[in-house]
C-alpha positions as CSV (number, residue, x, y, z in Angstrom):
1,X,121.6,130.2,148.4
2,X,121.2,133.9,149.0
3,X,124.2,136.3,149.4
4,X,122.2,138.4,151.8
5,X,118.7,139.7,152.7
6,X,116.1,139.5,149.9
7,X,112.6,140.6,149.3
8,X,109.7,138.3,148.6
9,X,106.4,139.5,147.0
10,X,103.3,138.1,148.8
11,X,100.2,138.3,146.7
12,X,97.1,137.9,148.9
13,X,93.5,139.0,148.5
14,X,92.8,138.7,152.2
15,X,94.6,141.3,154.2
16,X,93.4,143.8,156.9
17,X,90.7,145.0,157.2
18,X,89.6,141.6,156.0
19,X,88.7,139.4,158.9
20,X,88.4,135.7,159.3
21,X,90.9,132.9,159.5
22,X,92.3,133.3,156.0
23,X,94.0,136.6,156.7
24,X,95.8,135.4,159.8
25,X,98.3,133.1,158.0
26,X,100.1,135.7,155.9
27,X,99.6,138.5,158.4
28,X,101.6,136.5,160.9
29,X,104.2,135.3,158.3
30,X,105.0,138.9,157.4
31,X,105.5,139.6,161.1
32,X,108.1,136.9,161.7
33,X,109.7,136.2,158.3
34,X,112.2,139.1,158.5
35,X,114.0,137.2,161.3
36,X,114.9,134.6,158.6
37,X,116.4,137.3,156.3
38,X,113.4,137.6,154.0
39,X,111.6,140.9,153.8
40,X,108.0,140.7,152.6
41,X,106.4,143.1,150.2
42,X,102.6,142.7,150.3
43,X,100.3,143.1,147.3
44,X,96.6,143.1,148.1
45,X,93.3,144.6,147.1
46,X,92.2,148.1,148.1
47,X,89.4,147.6,150.7
48,X,87.2,150.1,148.9
49,X,87.1,147.6,145.9
50,X,87.2,144.4,147.9
51,X,84.6,141.7,148.6
52,X,85.2,140.6,152.2
53,X,82.8,138.3,154.0
54,X,84.1,139.7,157.3
55,X,85.9,142.8,158.4
56,X,88.1,143.1,161.4
57,X,89.4,146.6,161.9
58,X,91.5,145.5,164.8
59,X,93.9,143.7,162.5
60,X,95.2,147.0,161.1
61,X,97.2,147.3,164.3
62,X,98.9,143.9,163.6
63,X,100.5,144.9,160.3
64,X,104.2,145.3,160.9
65,X,105.2,149.0,160.6
66,X,108.2,148.2,158.3
67,X,106.3,146.0,155.8
68,X,105.5,147.5,152.4
69,X,101.8,147.1,151.5
70,X,100.6,147.9,148.0
71,X,96.8,148.0,147.3
72,X,95.1,148.1,143.9
73,X,91.7,148.5,142.5
74,X,89.5,145.5,141.6
75,X,86.2,144.7,139.8
76,X,83.8,143.6,142.5
77,X,81.6,141.0,140.8
78,X,79.8,140.3,144.1
79,X,78.1,143.7,143.7
80,X,76.0,142.0,141.0
81,X,74.8,139.6,143.7
82,X,74.1,142.0,146.5
83,X,74.7,145.8,146.7
84,X,74.9,145.5,150.5
85,X,78.7,144.8,150.9
86,X,78.1,143.8,154.5
87,X,76.4,140.6,153.1
88,X,79.0,139.2,150.9
89,X,78.5,135.4,150.8
90,X,81.3,133.4,152.4
91,X,82.5,129.8,152.3
92,X,81.2,129.5,148.8
93,X,77.6,130.2,149.8
94,X,77.9,127.2,152.1
95,X,76.6,128.9,155.2
96,X,73.0,128.1,154.4
97,X,70.7,126.2,152.0
98,X,69.2,127.4,148.8
99,X,66.5,130.0,149.6
100,X,64.5,130.8,146.5
101,X,65.2,131.3,142.9
102,X,67.7,134.2,143.4
103,X,70.1,132.1,145.5
104,X,69.8,129.1,143.1
105,X,70.5,131.2,140.0
106,X,73.3,133.1,141.8
107,X,75.1,129.8,142.7
108,X,74.7,128.5,139.1
109,X,76.2,131.7,137.7
110,X,79.0,131.6,140.2
111,X,79.9,128.0,139.3
112,X,79.7,128.4,135.5
113,X,80.6,131.9,134.6
114,X,83.1,133.0,137.3
115,X,85.8,130.4,137.2
116,X,87.6,129.8,139.4
117,X,85.8,132.4,141.5
118,X,84.3,135.9,141.4
119,X,87.3,137.6,143.0
120,X,89.2,137.1,139.7
121,X,88.1,140.7,139.1
122,X,91.3,141.7,141.0
123,X,93.7,139.8,138.8
124,X,94.5,142.3,136.0
125,X,95.1,145.1,138.5
126,X,97.3,142.9,140.7
127,X,99.2,141.5,137.7
128,X,100.1,145.0,136.5
129,X,101.2,146.1,139.9
130,X,103.2,142.9,140.5
131,X,105.2,143.4,137.3
132,X,106.0,147.0,138.4
133,X,107.2,145.9,141.8
134,X,109.3,143.0,140.4
135,X,111.1,145.4,138.0
136,X,111.5,148.3,140.4
137,X,112.6,146.3,143.4
138,X,114.5,143.4,141.8
139,X,112.3,140.8,143.4
140,X,113.1,137.2,142.4
141,X,110.6,135.3,144.6
142,X,106.8,135.5,144.8
143,X,104.2,133.7,146.9
144,X,100.5,133.5,145.8
145,X,98.1,132.3,148.5
146,X,94.6,131.1,148.1
147,X,91.6,130.9,148.5
148,X,90.5,132.7,146.5
149,X,92.1,130.4,144.0
150,X,91.9,133.0,141.3
151,X,94.9,134.6,143.0
152,X,96.9,131.6,141.8
153,X,96.3,132.6,138.2
154,X,98.2,135.8,138.9
155,X,101.2,133.7,139.8
156,X,100.7,131.6,136.6
157,X,100.7,134.7,134.5
158,X,103.7,136.1,136.3
159,X,105.7,132.9,135.6
160,X,105.0,133.3,131.9
161,X,106.1,136.9,131.9
162,X,109.2,136.3,134.1
163,X,110.4,132.7,133.5
164,X,113.3,133.0,136.0
165,X,110.9,134.1,138.7
166,X,110.7,131.7,141.7
167,X,107.0,131.1,142.4
168,X,105.5,129.4,145.5
169,X,101.8,128.6,145.4
170,X,100.3,128.4,148.8
171,X,97.0,126.5,148.8
172,X,95.2,126.6,152.2
173,X,92.1,124.7,151.0
174,X,91.1,122.3,148.3
175,X,90.3,123.8,144.9
176,X,87.9,121.6,142.9
177,X,87.5,119.3,145.8
178,X,86.3,121.8,148.3
179,X,83.3,120.5,150.3
180,X,80.8,123.1,148.9
181,X,82.0,122.9,145.2
182,X,78.9,121.0,144.0
183,X,76.6,123.7,145.4
184,X,77.5,125.8,142.4
185,X,76.0,123.2,140.0
186,X,79.0,123.5,137.6
187,X,78.5,122.0,134.1
188,X,80.9,119.5,132.7
189,X,82.7,122.2,130.6
190,X,83.0,124.4,133.7
191,X,84.4,121.6,135.8
192,X,86.9,120.7,133.0
193,X,88.0,124.4,132.8
194,X,88.4,124.7,136.5
195,X,90.4,121.4,136.8
196,X,92.6,122.5,134.0
197,X,93.4,125.8,135.7
198,X,94.2,123.9,138.9
199,X,96.5,121.5,137.1
200,X,98.3,124.3,135.3
201,X,99.0,126.1,138.6
202,X,100.2,122.9,140.3
203,X,102.4,122.0,137.3
204,X,104.0,125.4,136.8
205,X,104.7,126.6,140.3
206,X,108.3,126.0,141.5
207,X,107.0,124.9,145.0
208,X,103.6,124.0,146.4
209,X,103.0,124.6,150.1
210,X,99.8,123.5,151.9
211,X,98.5,123.0,155.4
212,X,98.4,119.2,155.8
213,X,99.4,115.8,154.5
214,X,95.9,114.8,153.3
215,X,95.5,118.0,151.3
216,X,99.0,117.6,149.9
217,X,98.0,114.1,148.7
218,X,94.8,115.5,147.0
219,X,97.0,118.0,145.0
220,X,99.7,115.4,144.3
221,X,97.1,113.3,142.4
222,X,96.3,116.1,140.0
223,X,99.6,116.3,138.1
224,X,103.0,114.6,137.8
225,X,105.9,115.9,139.9
226,X,103.6,117.8,142.3
227,X,104.4,115.4,145.2
228,X,108.1,116.0,144.8
229,X,107.8,119.8,145.1
230,X,105.1,120.0,147.8
231,X,105.9,121.0,151.4
232,X,103.7,121.0,154.5
233,X,103.5,124.3,156.2
234,X,100.5,124.3,158.6
235,X,98.7,127.2,160.2
236,X,99.5,128.0,163.7
237,X,99.1,130.4,166.6
238,X,100.8,133.6,167.7
239,X,101.8,133.6,171.4
240,X,101.5,137.3,171.5
241,X,97.8,137.1,170.7
242,X,97.3,135.3,174.1
243,X,99.5,137.6,176.2
244,X,97.5,139.3,178.9
245,X,94.4,137.2,178.3
246,X,93.7,135.2,181.4
247,X,92.4,131.6,181.2
248,X,89.2,131.1,183.3
249,X,86.6,128.5,183.9
250,X,83.0,129.8,183.9
251,X,80.7,129.0,186.8
252,X,78.3,127.3,184.4
253,X,79.9,124.5,182.3
254,X,80.2,126.1,178.9
255,X,81.0,124.5,175.5
256,X,82.2,127.1,172.9
257,X,82.3,126.7,169.1
258,X,84.2,129.4,167.1
259,X,83.6,129.9,163.4
260,X,81.1,129.1,160.7
261,X,78.6,126.3,161.4
262,X,76.6,125.5,158.2
263,X,74.3,122.6,157.5
264,X,77.3,120.7,156.1
265,X,78.6,120.4,159.7
266,X,76.8,117.4,161.4
267,X,75.6,118.3,164.9
268,X,72.9,115.8,165.8
269,X,75.2,113.4,167.6
270,X,76.5,116.3,169.7
271,X,73.0,117.5,170.4
272,X,71.8,114.1,171.5
273,X,74.7,113.8,173.9
274,X,73.9,117.2,175.4
275,X,70.3,116.2,175.8
276,X,71.3,113.0,177.6
277,X,73.5,115.0,180.0
278,X,70.7,117.4,180.8
279,X,68.3,114.6,181.4
280,X,70.7,113.4,184.1
281,X,70.3,116.8,185.8
282,X,73.6,118.3,184.7
283,X,73.6,121.8,183.0
284,X,75.6,122.5,179.9
285,X,75.7,126.0,178.4
286,X,76.3,126.3,174.6
287,X,78.0,129.2,173.0
288,X,78.6,129.8,169.3
289,X,80.9,132.6,168.1
290,X,80.6,133.2,164.4
291,X,78.2,132.6,161.5
292,X,75.4,130.2,162.3
293,X,72.3,130.3,160.0
294,X,68.8,130.1,161.5
295,X,68.2,126.6,160.2
296,X,71.1,125.4,162.2
297,X,70.4,127.5,165.3
298,X,67.0,126.0,165.8
299,X,68.5,122.5,166.1
300,X,70.1,123.3,169.5
301,X,67.9,122.8,172.5
302,X,67.5,125.3,175.3
303,X,68.5,124.2,178.8
304,X,66.9,125.0,182.1
305,X,67.6,128.1,184.2
306,X,68.4,130.4,181.4
307,X,70.6,127.9,179.5
308,X,69.5,128.8,176.0
309,X,72.3,128.6,173.4
310,X,74.1,131.9,173.1
311,X,74.9,133.0,169.5
312,X,77.4,135.7,169.0
313,X,77.9,137.2,165.6
314,X,81.3,137.5,164.0
315,X,83.6,139.4,166.3
316,X,87.1,140.8,166.0
317,X,90.0,138.4,166.6
318,X,91.0,139.5,170.1
319,X,87.4,139.0,171.3
320,X,87.2,135.6,169.8
321,X,90.3,134.6,171.7
322,X,88.8,135.9,174.9
323,X,85.7,133.7,174.4
324,X,88.0,130.7,173.9
325,X,89.9,131.4,177.0
326,X,86.8,131.8,179.2
327,X,85.3,128.4,178.2
328,X,85.1,125.0,179.8
329,X,85.4,123.0,176.6
330,X,86.0,123.9,173.0
331,X,84.0,122.3,170.2
332,X,85.6,121.6,166.8
333,X,83.5,120.1,163.9
334,X,84.7,119.2,160.5
335,X,82.2,119.3,157.6
336,X,80.8,116.0,156.3
337,X,82.3,115.7,152.8
338,X,84.4,113.2,150.9
339,X,87.4,115.5,151.2
340,X,87.0,116.2,154.9
341,X,90.1,114.2,155.9
342,X,92.2,116.9,154.4
343,X,90.5,119.8,156.3
344,X,92.9,121.3,158.9
345,X,91.0,124.4,160.0
346,X,93.1,127.4,161.1
347,X,91.3,127.7,164.4
348,X,92.5,124.3,165.6
349,X,95.9,125.8,166.4
350,X,94.4,128.6,168.5
351,X,92.3,126.0,170.3
352,X,95.5,124.2,171.1
353,X,97.2,127.4,172.3
354,X,94.4,127.9,174.9
355,X,95.3,124.5,176.5
356,X,91.5,124.0,177.0
357,X,90.0,120.6,176.5
358,X,88.8,120.0,172.9
359,X,85.9,117.9,171.6
360,X,86.5,117.0,168.0
361,X,83.8,115.7,165.7
362,X,84.8,114.5,162.3
363,X,86.9,111.8,160.4
364,X,88.9,110.0,163.0
365,X,91.6,109.2,160.4
366,X,91.9,112.8,159.1
367,X,94.6,115.4,159.4
368,X,92.8,117.3,162.2
369,X,92.3,114.2,164.3
370,X,95.9,113.1,163.8
371,X,97.2,116.5,164.9
372,X,95.0,116.5,168.1
373,X,96.1,112.9,169.0
374,X,99.8,113.9,168.4
375,X,99.3,116.7,170.9
376,X,97.8,114.4,173.5
377,X,94.1,115.1,173.1
378,X,91.6,112.3,173.5
379,X,88.2,113.8,172.7
380,X,88.2,112.6,169.1
381,X,84.9,111.1,167.8
382,X,82.9,110.4,164.7
383,X,79.8,112.5,164.3
384,X,77.3,109.9,165.6
385,X,79.2,108.6,168.6
386,X,76.7,109.9,171.1
387,X,77.9,107.7,174.0
388,X,81.5,108.6,173.5
389,X,80.7,112.4,173.2
390,X,78.5,112.3,176.3
391,X,81.1,110.4,178.4
392,X,83.9,112.8,177.3
393,X,81.9,115.9,178.2
394,X,81.1,114.4,181.6
395,X,84.8,113.6,182.2
396,X,85.8,117.2,181.4
397,X,82.9,118.6,183.6
398,X,84.2,116.4,186.5
399,X,87.8,117.8,186.0
400,X,89.3,114.6,184.6
401,X,91.5,116.3,182.0
402,X,94.1,114.5,180.0
403,X,97.8,115.1,179.9
404,X,98.9,117.1,176.8
405,X,102.2,116.6,175.1
406,X,103.3,120.2,174.5
407,X,103.8,119.2,170.8
408,X,101.6,122.2,169.9
409,X,104.4,124.6,170.6
410,X,105.9,123.5,167.2
411,X,103.0,125.4,165.6
412,X,103.8,128.8,166.9
413,X,103.8,131.4,164.1
414,X,107.4,132.3,164.9
415,X,108.6,128.7,164.4
416,X,106.6,128.3,161.2
417,X,108.1,131.4,159.8
418,X,111.6,129.9,160.2
419,X,110.4,126.9,158.1
420,X,109.1,129.2,155.4
421,X,112.4,131.0,155.3
422,X,114.1,127.7,154.8
423,X,111.8,126.8,151.9
424,X,112.6,130.2,150.3
425,X,116.3,129.6,150.8
426,X,116.2,126.3,149.0
427,X,114.5,127.7,145.8
């Protein structure tokens, strides 16, 4: 147990001005963790040297004024792929299909020569700075968060340099089981090397934290003793993000999807349900906020009277929340992959915070479906359940909403930071 307040070094690649869901988790933890007696020191990459798929300048305003942030240089290997830094591939190149020889070769190089990922170009700079901070500030606890999973190798090296250091590895997504892993065409030696790195991180970390039970089980199968030192610390929502944002229902019934929608996300069952509803004379407007490649966009049919799908490119976080809050129904789709039961996307918690009806498409026995059911939501369907999807949309359109449990309040960022403080206290 601690005798008094202590510092914890948080090593994260994604930090403002990086945008996207990945940055939210630790930005919010640093905001609320001091209330538990732990004062975060953040180590991240200098944005001038970073490879961000998205940028969100508004997040600068959310960095707590009393949090120390240290930024270092990095080697940006993505510059070899594309000199236009506004077009950094995201989700492991999973937002679209192979388009020509350049894309195919780039994926192969990514999967066989940049293990575990190209952002490893930050590691030597981050390691040097982390050593300096530990010595100068007498820091005894560190947290490495991924993806990118190369960040975990910083923690592995730190543990070798400082054996008494308490290291928490936070893994928000699968590593070698991520749904787009095979897109890189990794050779057998590349797979073996990546799996060995994953196993070493899981074995050497003092504590593993991850976002859901299914993902915890995936990691537990990788090495002995992992299950005994793994804790579930899900993502959540920050009540303050929703203050002053009024909930409204648009005149035209509007279904909104927020986030990436790649070919790995099955949509045909949903599309057929929408077509059936429109055949019956009811209008449904579709709105997509985020990255949707052209080969997916063309799948969605236009409605009558100006009801063409609306596609909004990536926007800053406050605007994304406003789109959620002004929708009739929120759509959540989980990618179709053998590991999809473990996917617990960060936006699900902000969906819950809106208290809007939610239509979920994915594994009905996965972590996301269980969470929604626990919170009282009933719109949970497999990808191809056209009749169930259609009937649920009609029920919501007719105002037949379901009673929700209020259980989602347990996922406020403030409450989750208390749990993180308890985990740190027990190390």
